[in-house]
C-alpha positions as CSV (number, residue, x, y, z in Angstrom):
1,X,-0.1,0.1,-0.2
2,X,1.0,3.3,-0.7
3,X,1.9,5.5,2.4
4,X,3.1,9.0,2.9
5,X,5.3,10.0,5.8
6,X,6.2,13.2,6.8
7,X,9.6,13.8,8.7
8,X,10.6,16.7,11.0
9,X,13.4,17.9,13.0
10,X,14.5,21.2,14.8
11,X,16.8,19.4,17.7
12,X,20.3,18.2,17.0
13,X,21.0,14.8,18.5
14,X,24.4,15.1,19.8
15,X,26.4,16.4,16.7
16,X,24.1,15.4,14.3
17,X,22.4,18.6,13.0
18,X,18.5,18.3,12.4
19,X,18.9,17.9,8.5
20,X,21.2,14.8,9.3
21,X,18.8,13.7,11.6
22,X,16.0,13.7,8.8
23,X,18.8,11.8,6.7
24,X,19.0,9.6,9.5
25,X,15.3,8.7,9.5
26,X,15.0,8.1,5.9
27,X,17.6,5.6,6.0
28,X,15.6,4.0,9.0
29,X,12.5,3.9,7.2
30,X,14.1,2.5,4.2
31,X,14.6,-0.8,6.4
32,X,10.8,-1.3,6.9
33,X,9.4,0.1,3.5
34,X,10.5,0.9,0.1
35,X,10.9,4.4,-0.5
36,X,9.8,5.3,-4.1
37,X,10.2,9.1,-3.6
38,X,11.6,11.6,-1.3
39,X,11.5,15.2,-1.5
40,X,14.1,17.9,-0.6
41,X,14.5,19.2,2.9
42,X,12.7,22.6,3.4
43,X,12.8,24.8,6.4
44,X,9.9,26.1,7.7
45,X,8.6,27.9,11.0
46,X,7.3,25.9,14.0
47,X,3.7,25.6,14.2
48,X,1.6,25.7,17.6
49,X,3.7,24.7,20.9
50,X,6.5,26.6,22.8
51,X,9.0,28.8,20.9
52,X,11.6,26.8,19.4
53,X,13.9,26.6,16.5
54,X,12.8,26.3,13.0
55,X,12.3,22.7,11.7
56,X,13.9,20.8,8.9
57,X,11.1,18.9,7.1
58,X,10.6,16.3,4.2
59,X,8.2,14.1,2.6
60,X,8.8,10.1,1.8
61,X,6.5,8.3,-0.3
62,X,7.0,4.4,-0.1
63,X,5.2,1.0,-0.2
64,X,4.7,-0.8,2.8
65,X,3.2,-4.3,3.6
66,X,2.7,-3.5,7.1
67,X,-0.7,-3.0,8.6
68,X,-0.8,1.2,9.3
69,X,-0.6,0.4,13.1
70,X,2.0,-1.6,12.7
71,X,3.8,1.1,10.8
72,X,3.0,3.8,13.2
73,X,4.6,1.8,15.9
74,X,7.9,0.9,13.7
75,X,7.8,4.8,13.1
76,X,7.9,5.6,17.0
77,X,10.5,3.1,17.4
78,X,12.6,5.0,14.9
79,X,11.8,8.3,16.8
80,X,13.1,6.9,19.8
81,X,16.1,5.3,18.5
82,X,17.1,8.5,17.1
83,X,16.6,10.4,20.1
84,X,12.6,11.5,20.4
85,X,11.9,12.6,23.9
86,X,7.9,12.8,23.9
87,X,7.7,15.5,27.0
88,X,6.1,18.7,25.2
89,X,3.1,18.6,22.8
90,X,4.0,20.2,19.4
91,X,7.7,21.1,21.2
92,X,11.1,20.5,19.7
93,X,12.2,17.0,18.5
94,X,15.3,15.4,17.2
95,X,13.0,13.3,14.9
96,X,9.0,13.6,14.0
97,X,7.7,11.0,11.8
98,X,4.1,11.4,11.1
99,X,2.0,8.7,8.8
100,X,0.0,11.3,6.6
101,X,-1.7,8.5,4.5
102,X,-1.7,4.7,4.2
103,X,-3.6,4.2,0.9
104,X,-7.3,5.1,1.1
105,X,-7.5,3.8,4.8
106,X,-9.6,6.0,7.1
107,X,-9.7,5.0,10.6
108,X,-9.7,6.7,14.1
109,X,-8.7,5.3,17.2
110,X,-6.9,6.1,20.3
111,X,-3.8,5.1,18.6
112,X,-3.9,6.4,14.9
113,X,-5.9,8.7,13.3
114,X,-5.9,8.5,9.5
115,X,-5.5,10.6,7.4
116,X,-3.4,12.4,9.3
117,X,-6.1,15.1,11.0
118,X,-4.2,18.1,10.3
119,X,-2.3,17.3,7.1
120,X,-4.3,19.0,4.8
121,X,-3.7,22.5,6.9
122,X,0.2,22.1,7.1
123,X,2.2,23.7,4.6
124,X,5.5,22.1,6.0
125,X,3.7,18.8,4.8
126,X,2.1,19.9,1.8
127,X,4.8,22.2,0.2
128,X,7.4,18.6,0.3
129,X,4.7,16.1,-0.9
130,X,3.7,18.5,-3.5
131,X,7.0,18.7,-5.0
132,X,7.0,14.6,-5.5
133,X,3.6,13.9,-5.9
134,X,1.3,17.0,-6.5
135,X,-1.5,14.7,-7.7
136,X,-1.2,12.9,-4.3
137,X,-4.5,12.8,-2.5
138,X,-5.7,13.2,1.2
139,X,-8.5,11.0,1.6
140,X,-11.7,13.5,2.7
141,X,-9.7,16.3,2.1
142,X,-8.6,16.5,-1.5
143,X,-5.5,16.4,-3.8
144,X,-2.1,18.1,-2.5
145,X,-2.0,20.6,-5.0
146,X,-5.4,22.4,-4.6
147,X,-4.9,22.0,-0.7
148,X,-1.4,23.9,-0.7
149,X,-2.6,26.5,-3.1
150,X,-5.8,26.8,-0.5
151,X,-3.2,27.6,1.9
152,X,-1.8,31.0,0.2
153,X,1.9,30.8,1.4
154,X,4.0,33.1,0.3
155,X,6.9,31.9,-1.7
């Protein structure tokens, strides 16, 4: 099944700067899914949460044989392996991996919500996704190019 995963980092892990953390996250993801497309890394301002440094963001598209919940759990293991600590909601982090869509799966449980509930309003997801797949689609929301255009982001 086609999966779209957003990656973000704004804290170094030791001497590994945020863009290196994104690259490490991609390398770890490649061990559990077949990555078919990868955006460039962009810098974005944080959305919500406490004052914090800007983020490095990217989007990976791949093929996965994992159930979406199993994939999400594996992604959380990657985050932890690469130094992620979950102590402040929307706070700074060494690596954030968000499962945006998994095929056309729509689900809402205590552990997982698909598609990601805020992806359609997040430029830091839509911009890199649009770069590699403007025809990408968020079930119930629309195509990536149209959703991005609706945000009216300044170039």
